[in-house]
C-alpha positions as semicolon CSV with decimal commas, in nm:
position;residue;x (nm);y (nm);z (nm)
1;M;0,005;-0,016;0,009
2;A;0,154;0,337;-0,093
3;L;0,234;0,563;0,199
4;S;-0,015;0,849;0,278
5;V;0,200;1,198;0,254
6;D;-0,099;1,467;0,379
7;F;0,041;1,527;0,695
8;S;-0,066;1,874;0,663
9;D;-0,291;1,850;0,964
10;A;-0,092;1,704;1,206
11;P;-0,046;1,924;1,531
12;A;0,342;1,903;1,577
13;L;0,346;2,084;1,201
14;A;0,110;2,363;1,301
15;A;0,398;2,601;1,303
16;F;0,534;2,506;0,962
17;H;0,488;2,621;0,643
18;V;0,350;2,311;0,462
19;T;0,378;2,241;0,075
20;Q;0,249;1,978;-0,143
21;T;0,205;1,854;-0,465
22;S;-0,040;1,570;-0,622
23;D;0,130;1,694;-0,990
24;P;0,425;1,495;-1,089
25;L;0,472;1,730;-1,331
26;E;0,601;1,973;-1,053
27;L;0,849;1,755;-0,987
28;D;1,013;1,765;-1,324
29;S;1,263;2,015;-1,426
30;R;1,034;2,192;-1,642
31;S;0,815;2,299;-1,329
32;R;0,967;2,294;-0,980
33;V;0,763;2,241;-0,669
34;S;1,057;2,451;-0,452
35;D;0,929;2,769;-0,641
36;R;0,666;2,704;-0,429
37;L;0,900;2,678;-0,085
38;P;0,966;2,978;0,160
39;G;1,279;3,163;0,162
40;S;1,654;3,000;0,042
41;S;1,520;2,678;-0,034
42;R;1,394;2,826;-0,384
43;E;1,745;2,712;-0,478
44;Y;1,641;2,337;-0,430
45;R;1,531;2,118;-0,693
46;Y;1,292;1,814;-0,656
47;Q;1,264;1,565;-0,953
48;L;1,114;1,217;-1,004
49;R;1,351;0,918;-1,033
50;D;1,076;0,704;-1,255
51;R;0,981;0,926;-1,539
52;T;0,699;0,734;-1,641
53;V;0,519;0,878;-1,332
54;L;0,487;1,212;-1,502
55;Q;0,238;1,050;-1,722
56;Q;0,016;0,962;-1,429
57;R;-0,230;1,188;-1,248
58;F;-0,323;1,170;-0,860
59;E;-0,577;1,290;-0,595
60;A;-0,362;1,264;-0,302
61;P;-0,029;1,434;-0,247
62;I;0,273;1,266;-0,355
63;L;0,498;1,506;-0,218
64;S;0,450;1,702;0,120
65;V;0,741;1,938;0,264
66;A;0,696;2,127;0,593
67;I;0,966;2,394;0,665
68;R;1,021;2,628;0,952
69;S;1,332;2,842;0,985
70;A;1,457;3,070;1,285
71;G;1,815;3,218;1,332
72;P;2,105;3,010;1,101
73;L;1,852;2,678;1,141
74;L;1,582;2,560;0,945
75;V;1,408;2,261;1,006
76;S;1,169;2,011;0,791
77;H;1,007;1,725;0,752
78;G;0,965;1,538;0,437
79;A;0,747;1,262;0,278
80;G;0,710;1,161;-0,069
81;R;0,517;0,838;-0,229
82;F;0,786;0,793;-0,537
83;A;1,166;0,814;-0,529
84;S;1,278;1,149;-0,603
85;E;1,635;1,333;-0,631
86;V;1,709;1,650;-0,450
87;S;2,008;1,878;-0,633
88;M;2,057;2,239;-0,624
89;D;2,118;2,490;-0,890
90;G;2,438;2,679;-0,860
91;D;2,722;2,735;-0,633
92;R;2,698;2,486;-0,306
93;S;2,453;2,559;-0,049
94;D;2,501;2,808;0,260
95;V;2,388;2,522;0,486
96;F;2,478;2,190;0,623
97;G;2,195;1,953;0,617
98;F;2,138;1,654;0,864
99;S;1,887;1,412;0,762
100;T;1,708;1,075;0,920
101;P;1,488;0,854;0,703
102;L;1,206;0,747;0,919
103;Q;1,085;0,529;0,642
104;G;1,223;0,419;0,362
105;D;1,587;0,500;0,294
106;M;1,761;0,774;0,169
107;T;2,118;0,804;-0,055
108;L;2,365;1,061;-0,088
109;I;2,586;1,096;-0,371
110;R;2,880;1,303;-0,350
111;D;3,151;1,301;-0,655
112;E;2,934;0,977;-0,787
113;A;3,017;0,792;-0,440
114;A;2,655;0,666;-0,301
115;T;2,620;0,680;0,093
116;T;2,303;0,516;0,179
117;A;2,129;0,560;0,520
118;R;1,801;0,380;0,718
119;A;1,687;0,359;1,055
120;A;1,903;0,464;1,332
121;Q;2,137;0,610;1,072
122;G;2,177;0,964;0,929
123;L;2,355;1,164;0,623
124;A;2,555;1,487;0,712
125;Y;2,606;1,678;0,371
126;R;2,618;2,013;0,186
127;L;2,433;2,003;-0,169
128;G;2,601;2,153;-0,472
129;P;2,657;2,067;-0,776
130;D;2,903;1,757;-0,704
131;T;2,647;1,649;-0,412
132;R;2,258;1,553;-0,426
133;L;2,031;1,369;-0,193
134;V;1,821;1,065;-0,304
135;T;1,495;0,959;-0,131
136;G;1,350;0,582;-0,190
137;D;0,957;0,519;-0,271
138;D;0,726;0,585;0,057
139;S;1,000;0,773;0,259
140;L;0,935;0,985;0,524
141;R;1,247;1,184;0,662
142;T;1,334;1,473;0,909
143;N;1,608;1,731;0,819
144;V;1,757;1,977;1,042
145;F;1,959;2,250;0,858
146;V;2,241;2,496;0,985
147;K;2,441;2,774;0,835
148;V;2,761;2,666;0,733
149;A;2,928;3,000;0,815
150;A;2,821;2,962;1,209
151;V;2,970;2,595;1,179
152;E;3,280;2,715;1,059
153;T;3,330;3,053;1,279
154;A;3,271;2,796;1,576
155;L;3,534;2,579;1,421
156;E;3,814;2,883;1,386
157;Q;3,739;3,003;1,738
158;A;3,814;2,658;1,888
159;L;4,143;2,584;1,669
160;D;4,248;2,951;1,706
161;R;4,301;3,013;1,325
162;H;4,144;3,054;0,974
163;L;4,040;2,749;0,817
164;P;4,298;2,644;0,506
165;K;4,000;2,451;0,361
166;P;3,591;2,470;0,386
167;L;3,518;2,209;0,627
168;E;3,345;1,927;0,484
169;L;3,151;1,653;0,678
170;G;3,172;1,290;0,647
171;P;2,856;1,182;0,523
172;A;2,758;0,876;0,743
173;I;2,635;0,906;1,073
174;D;2,564;0,639;1,327
175;W;2,319;0,797;1,571
176;S;2,341;0,547;1,819
177;T;2,653;0,605;1,978
178;G;2,907;0,850;2,142
179;L;2,843;1,224;2,060
180;A;2,656;1,139;1,768
181;A;2,365;0,996;1,950
182;S;2,379;1,345;2,153
183;L;2,383;1,483;1,809
184;K;2,083;1,300;1,751
185;G;1,905;1,380;2,100
186;Q;1,964;1,771;2,021
187;L;1,817;1,747;1,657
188;D;1,496;1,580;1,817
189;V;1,460;1,845;2,082
190;L;1,486;2,103;1,793
191;L;1,238;1,915;1,582
192;H;1,019;1,937;1,851
193;E;1,034;2,268;1,969
194;F;1,027;2,391;1,626
195;G;0,676;2,248;1,611
196;R;0,569;2,455;1,891
197;T;0,443;2,836;1,849
198;D;0,582;2,926;2,174
199;G;0,896;2,704;2,208
200;L;1,300;2,798;2,120
201;A;1,238;2,910;1,791
202;D;1,011;3,215;1,926
203;N;1,271;3,307;2,175
204;A;1,607;3,440;2,069
205;V;1,831;3,397;2,394
206;G;1,697;3,008;2,382
207;L;1,744;2,981;2,041
208;A;2,141;3,106;2,073
209;A;2,197;2,830;2,326
210;A;2,027;2,589;2,149
211;T;2,225;2,642;1,841
212;D;2,549;2,669;2,039
213;L;2,500;2,345;2,166
214;L;2,416;2,193;1,852
215;I;2,729;2,319;1,645
216;A;2,968;2,213;1,952
217;L;2,781;1,872;1,900
218;I;2,846;1,867;1,508
219;L;3,221;1,956;1,543
220;R;3,240;1,696;1,799
221;G;2,997;1,406;1,671
222;V;3,040;1,414;1,339
223;P;3,363;1,326;1,112
224;H;3,494;1,589;0,915
225;N;3,822;1,724;0,771
226;Y;3,939;1,889;1,104
227;T;3,824;1,624;1,352
228;T;4,187;1,474;1,442
229;Q;4,260;1,832;1,530
230;L;3,993;1,881;1,794
231;Q;4,085;1,565;1,938
232;P;4,248;1,619;2,283
233;G;4,531;1,421;2,388
234;T;4,637;1,399;1,984
235;G;4,860;1,779;1,996
236;A;4,569;1,957;1,941
237;A;4,556;2,326;2,082
238;V;4,346;2,394;2,378
239;P;4,043;2,589;2,199
240;A;4,062;2,949;2,184
241;Y;3,763;2,955;2,388
242;V;3,976;2,851;2,687
243;R;4,290;3,042;2,636
244;R;4,103;3,377;2,570
245;A;3,904;3,322;2,882
246;E;4,178;3,274;3,106
247;E;4,371;3,516;2,983
248;F;4,067;3,755;3,043
249;M;4,027;3,621;3,408
250;H;4,404;3,653;3,463
251;M;4,379;4,052;3,360
252;H;4,041;4,122;3,554
253;A;4,115;3,844;3,886
254;A;4,110;4,163;4,119
255;E;3,752;4,280;3,953
256;A;3,403;4,131;4,028
257;I;3,366;3,959;3,720
258;R;3,077;3,718;3,633
259;I;3,083;3,388;3,429
260;A;2,883;3,585;3,162
261;D;3,136;3,809;3,153
262;I;3,430;3,584;3,085
263;A;3,189;3,398;2,826
264;A;3,135;3,721;2,622
265;A;3,553;3,780;2,651
266;A;3,592;3,438;2,514
267;G;3,359;3,498;2,243
268;C;3,084;3,187;2,275
269;S;2,750;3,112;2,538
270;V;2,829;3,049;2,915
271;R;2,674;2,690;2,863
272;T;2,980;2,626;2,580
273;L;3,199;2,794;2,801
274;S;3,137;2,556;3,083
275;A;3,137;2,245;2,844
276;V;3,494;2,299;2,695
277;F;3,659;2,422;3,059
278;R;3,507;2,080;3,187
279;H;3,683;1,910;2,864
280;F;3,957;2,041;2,862
281;R;4,063;2,146;3,200
282;E;3,811;1,943;3,431
283;R;3,652;2,199;3,639
284;S;3,441;2,476;3,585
285;P;3,522;2,854;3,445
286;L;3,410;2,997;3,822
287;A;3,650;2,708;3,959
288;M;3,932;2,813;3,739
289;L;3,898;3,187;3,830
290;H;3,902;3,069;4,236
291;A;4,240;2,903;4,149
292;I;4,381;3,214;3,968
293;R;4,268;3,489;4,219
294;L;4,418;3,230;4,459
295;E;4,756;3,218;4,270
296;Q;4,754;3,573;4,250
297;V;4,720;3,626;4,608
298;H;4,999;3,371;4,667
299;A;5,227;3,558;4,427
300;E;5,189;3,910;4,593
301;L;5,215;3,779;4,944
302;G;5,566;3,668;4,848
303;C;5,654;4,001;4,757
304;A;5,472;4,246;4,947
305;D;5,601;4,441;5,228
306;E;5,492;4,367;5,573
307;A;5,292;4,701;5,595
308;T;5,055;4,551;5,364
309;T;4,807;4,282;5,548
310;I;4,704;3,932;5,429
311;G;4,355;4,081;5,492
312;T;4,383;4,324;5,216
313;I;4,567;4,148;4,962
314;A;4,276;3,892;5,011
315;R;4,005;4,118;4,976
316;R;4,152;4,277;4,681
317;Y;4,064;3,946;4,487
318;G;3,738;3,896;4,649
319;F;3,810;3,686;4,927
320;T;3,599;3,820;5,199
321;N;3,576;3,533;5,411
322;A;3,926;3,476;5,637
323;S;3,849;3,148;5,727
324;R;3,709;3,002;5,408
325;F;4,016;3,215;5,272
326;V;4,306;3,039;5,453
327;A;4,147;2,682;5,449
328;A;4,125;2,714;5,033
329;F;4,514;2,894;5,035
330;Q;4,656;2,603;5,293
331;R;4,482;2,309;5,035
332;R;4,603;2,479;4,748
333;F;4,973;2,548;4,873
334;G;5,044;2,351;5,164
335;E;5,075;2,624;5,386
336;S;4,883;2,916;5,526
337;P;4,912;3,281;5,416
338;A;5,093;3,381;5,781
339;E;5,343;3,085;5,697
340;L;5,419;3,211;5,348
341;R;5,462;3,549;5,447
342;R;5,692;3,457;5,806
343;R;5,899;3,222;5,512
344;T;5,928;3,538;5,264
345;S;5,961;3,794;5,511
346;G;6,257;3,597;5,629
347;R;6,449;3,514;5,267
348;L;6,388;3,900;5,202
349;K;6,552;4,009;5,522
350;R;6,843;3,796;5,471
351;G;6,895;3,911;5,108
């Protein structure tokens, strides 16, 4: 039995722009259904693989596409009764696509090499003159697209250098393991939220945070031509986020700075900053700030004159509770601030 592709009344798609056709000629090069899709989707072309279908007539839709965009993201659902090829005119697309077949299969053809995804699998791609997608008969699929510029900018910030070559994603994704499974979870969240009229797509702050997480998972969960350089323990540099944050903390340790200030100086969201610090420093940004402040108190106590009290130096760096400060100092350096002062004071006098 042929798949019904009339999903325009589905409650989850109420916030989407739904385009449908029952006319096979709209899936021919002479008349493109993509002309009726919103926004930049008009550069895409749908074409039936079986040309004999063009001679038939249908009452029910044979292709349905539901689209919604917000910020750098575009989310879509697709359903097709007959195998179709999705290609793109002109230059390469300005978005990376992540597609999951819910029914039937999808094949990505890039430079004439084919990669097929079925249940629990996905495809990552950037459509262009050398890349096209083929969906099978009776197919259902979900798609999330994110701006290439946003992903490449995040990668440049992580590597702290300009990309000598464009980012190229590996086509095949196993959604069941590792960070790819986490990425799939985030894609599912976006698919759900974009179906709501009061969800993330309508909240700029929430959308920005979700996009940051999505891009971080793309860079860590999908194979690409810069994967090795991002792996810790392989000689890869610590991400620029971390270095910029630590530089800012050292320069402003004696000021009342917040984690939001640190994230702004690093050039990322608070969520991303916390994630990279946990991964590369095994502590939170605020724990790192606390450690830097202790280091600076230690350095000043080692060279300050005796007229400057320990309490004065400690308060300069935000340590207002004397007993907690002393306990933290002793845990970190193995001696109390007073013991350090006596030891360094004696050394200075002898010198």
